[in-house]
N, C-alpha and C positions, 0 to 999 in steps of 0.2 A: 503493499500499500504506500510506502515511503517511496519508493521508485516512481509510482504511479503519478504521486502528487509532484514529485521532482520534475517528471517527463511531461506534466501538463503543459499546454500551451493554448491560446485563443486560436492561432491560425489553423492548427489542428483539428480542433473542434468544427472551425467553419468549413473545412475541405472535407471531415465527415459528414457534414450536413449537406453540403453540395453534391458529393456522391450519392446520397441518399436521396436527394431531390431529382437528380438525373436519372437515378435508376427507375423512380417510380413516374414521374411526369407523363412521359409519352405513353406509357402501357397500361395505368392504373384503370384507365377506362375499359382496356380489353380484358381485364381480368374479370370485370362486371359481366362484359358481354360472352366471355367463354362460359361462365357459371350460368348465366340466364340461358344460353343454348342447350346447356346440358338438364336444364329444368329446376335449377336453384331458386327457392324462395329468397327474400330480403333476408331472413334470419340466418341462411345458409351462406349467402354470399357474404355478409360481415364476418361469419365463420371463415371464410377462406381467406379474408384480410388477415383476420386474427392469427391465425395459423401460419402464413406467410410472413408476417411481422416477427411472430417469436421466432420461427425457426431460421430464417435468414437473420435476424438481430441476435440471437444468442449464439449462433454459429460463429457469426464475425465477431462479436465482441470477445468470446472467449479464446478463439484461434489466435486473434490479434494479440491478446495478451499472453497467451501461451507461449508464441514464438517471437514475439517483440519485432514484427514488421506488420504493416497494414495488410489484414485480409479483409478486403471489401467483400459481402455477398449481395447475392441479388436473386430476384426470380428471372426466368427467360422469355423475352418476348418472341423468340423463334417459336417456343414451346407452346406459347397461348395463340400463335396462327395456326399450327397444327391444330389444337384443341377446337378451333374455331372453325376450322374448314371441316373436320371429321365429326363434328359435335353430333350431328344428326343421326349417327350411326350406333351411337350407344346413349346406356342410360346414366343419370348421374353417378350411380353407384357402382356400375361397370368401370367408369372413369375413376373414381376412387380407388377401386382395386388396380387400374393401370398406374396409377400414381404411386402406389405403396410398390409395386413390382419393379418400376423403374428405378425408385429411391434404393431398394434392396439390391439391383444390380449395380448400382452406382457405388454403393458401399463396398460392395465385394470387389468391384475392379479397384478400387482405391486401395484398401487393404492389402491387397493381394500383390501390389507392385507392378501390375502389369504395363498402367498407363504410363508411369515414371520411365520403364524401360523404354518405350515408345519415344517419347519426347527427347530422350537423350542422344537419338540420332538426327534430330533437326537442327542445322546451323541457326545460331542466333540471329545473323543478318536476316535470315529469310523470316524469321517471327518478328523481328522488329520492323522488316518491310511490310509484313500483313498488317501488324498494328497500326502502322503508319497510314496505310491505305485505310483501314475500316475508320479512323478516326480524322480522315481527311474531309469527309462530308460535313462534320460538325463546324470545322472551319470556314468550309465554303458557304456554307446556311448561314453563318454570322455574317459574312459580306455580302452574300445574296439578298439579306433581309433588307439593306441600304436601299434598294430600288424604291420602297415604298415606304421607308420607316428610317431615313438616314439621319433625323436628327437625335433619335434614341440611341441609335448604333455609335454614332461618331462620339456623343456625350459619354457614352461606357467605355468605349475606346479611350478618349481623352483621360479618364480617371483612370485607367488601367495604366496607359503609359507613363502618366506622371507618377502615380505611388510607386509603380516598377522602379523609377529612377530615384525616389526620393525614401521610401521605405518598403524595398521588396518583399520583405517577409510578409508584409501585411496587405501585398497588393490586392490579394482576392478578396479578402475580408473586406476591405474598402470600396471595392469595386460592387461587391453583392448589396452593402448595406446603401451605397450611391444607388445602386439600380433600384432598390425599394424604395427609396425617397422620391426619385425621379418619375418612376412608374406612371403615377396617376397624371402627370402633366402631359404626357404623350399617347396614352391609351387608357381607352375605358376600362378602369380596375375598381371592384368594389368587393370590400371585405365581408364575407357573408355571415350571417347570424348563426352562431355556433351553439350547439346545445351539447353539454359536456355528458357523457356516461361511458361506463365500460363494456367493451365489447364482449359478448357471450359466445363461446365456443359450443358450437353442434356437431355431435358425432352423426357421421354418414357410414354406415356399415359397407364394408367394401364387398363387392362381388367378382368373382373371378371368373373369366370367360376367355376361351381361346381367341375369340375373335378381338376381344379390346387388348390382350396381352399382344397379340402378334401385331394387330394394327394400331395400336396406342402407345401400350408401353415400351416395344422395342423402338418405332421411330423417337419417341422421347428421349429416351435413354442415347440414342445416336446423336440426335439434335444437340442434347446439352454437353455431349463430349466434344462435339466438334464446335459448336456457336459459342459456348462458355467457357469450359475447363481448358481447351487448349490455347486460345487466347488469352485465357486468364491467368494462367499459370505462366506464359510467356511475358505476359505484362509485368508480373512480379520479378521474373528473373531479368528483365532488359532493364530494372534498376540496380541491380549488382545483388539482392537478396538469393538465397538458396533456398527457395520455398520447398517444405515438407510435404511433398506431392502425393503420397499414400495418405498422411493425415488428413490433410485439405479436402482431397476427394471423399475419403473415408467416411470423416465426420459430418459433411454436407450431405452425403448420402443417407446417412443415418438419421439426421435431422429429419430429412424429406420423408424418410420411412415411418418415421415415428408420429408425424404430425399429418401425414397424408389423409387418415380418417377425417380429419376436421376441414379439409380443403386444399392443404398444402400440395400443390401439383409439381413445385421444384424447388430446391435450394442449390444454388450455384455459385460457384467463384465468380465474381463480377469481371467483366472483361473490360468495356468501353468506359464505365463510369469509376472503376478502379485506378483509373488513371491519374484522376484528381488527388487520390489520397497517397501516391506514391511520389509525386512530383516535390522537389526541392523548396517549392515554396511551402510546404506544410511544415518544414523545419530543415534547416540547413544540415544537422545531424541526423542520417537515416536510421541510426537506433532508437532514435525518439518519435519518429512518424507512425508507429504502430498505434499512437493516440488517436489518429486519425479513423483507422480501422474500428476501432472499439467506438467511437463517437457516431460513426455510420451506424453500428450496430445497434446504440443505443437509440436512434432515432427510427429506427425499423421497429424495435420493441414498444415504443411510444405508439408508432404507427397502429401495431398489433393490438395494444391496449386499447386505443381511442380510434380503433378502425375507422367508424364512419366518420367521427368529428375531426379527426386531423388530416385525413384524405380528402374530405370537401374543402378545407382550409387550403391546403398545398395546392389542389387543382383550380382553385380560383385565380393563381396565377396566370396572365395571359401568356400564351404559347411563346410569343415572341421573347418574353422575358427569358424564359426557359432556355431557348434556342442560343439567346446571346450569351446567357451565363454558362453554358455547356462549351459553346466555342472559345471564350476567353480562357476559361479555366483549363481547357486541354492546349492550349497554346506550346507549353512548356513540354509536354508528352510528345505532341507531333513532332516537333524540331528535335527533341532526345532521340527518339526512334528513326528518324530519318537519318541521322548523323551516324549512329549505328549500323543500319541497313547498307549505305553506301561507303563504308569506311573501309571495308576490304575490296581491292580491285579484281581480286579473282572472282568474287561472288557478286559483283555489280549488275551483270546483266541478269542473272538470276533474280536478284534483289528487285530490280525494277519491274521484271513482268510480274513477280510476286504482288508489288505494291499496287500496279496497276488493275490488276486482276481483282483484288481485294476491294479496291476503291471502286470497282464497277457496282457493285450492290446485287449483282444477279444472284439468283438462287437457282439449285436443281435438287429435286426431291426433298424440298423444304428445309435445305441445309444452306446456309449464308455463304456469300463470296469470300470470308476470313478462310476458311476450310478449304474451299476449291482453289483460292489462289496460292495457297500455303503447299497444297499437294502439286500445283502445276510448276511452281517454283522449285520444288525439291527434285522434281523430274528434270527441269532444265539444268539445274545445279549438278546433278548426275552426269547428265549428258555430256555437258562442257568439260568438266573435271575428269570425266573418262577419257575423252578426246586429249586432255592436255596430258594426262599419265602415260597414254599409248604413245 
């Protein structure tokens, strides 16, 4: 506890909050949509958020504290897309059974050490190129927003650049506060009337059918591995940490398994949003950035406990505000990964193709461009290096 108090810093707490905000802002509505399509009633939908908040929050908070580096956790938007696309074929309780099976498979794969053996063969230049490609759209979206909202974007950028020059460690914190203050002057924003109350979990008895296991559980498992764990672990490694891969995957899979009967469809290592908690703007000392991971977990727990109340408050922020905040917060991470990706001359061609493929945003079989870009880049690297060796 004494070390925790010594390492505590305001920028780290803000970084955790931004990580949390980015993680839920885009897809919280999709959680509601997926649950509704499966036939969930309002109490069961609230239970979904309760289970997700506690599963994601506790795993991220505890793992960050245990390993002393930021372990940002999240739900999977790609998995939500799969559930929405296939919801008509399953009942709510069959889907709950599929969530449980998917979590169990994740835990087994993690604790067995198979996943760690696979990623050790992938060059860091390619994983950094993949991450830079995936994150590029957030930086582009920020400047694309200037077409219609140039005054707000330029104001935020001005605050960021000036504070980066004068108080680099607190530049994101000040930019967020400034954004909240000036937001009502540039766009319509009204704080909703809040009714506080603790969310109540609802037990949903899992049903296990071969159709749901093969058609939902296994695709969920594959999508989570490819779109969340692979880039998420790569993100942690890109900042010089040595992630405890087996433990991270095993325990998040366990959290999903235990809470799936209450609506927890996934608990993953965060990929894109995790970047905010890992950057040097959190703290110049990498050994003290774990506070950001704990902070992110704390806010997810709050979301779970006050599911209906807190989610409605966060979703009241205009979409432009979230887009601008995400873009600015990820500046450092994008440049960091581009530098690593193109540092080695011999891997530069493969890194470039990985970067462009990952940035394309295409999907095959419900799996995003990050996985396919990395796979393509790995193949290119193998062919080029084989030619050189020969």
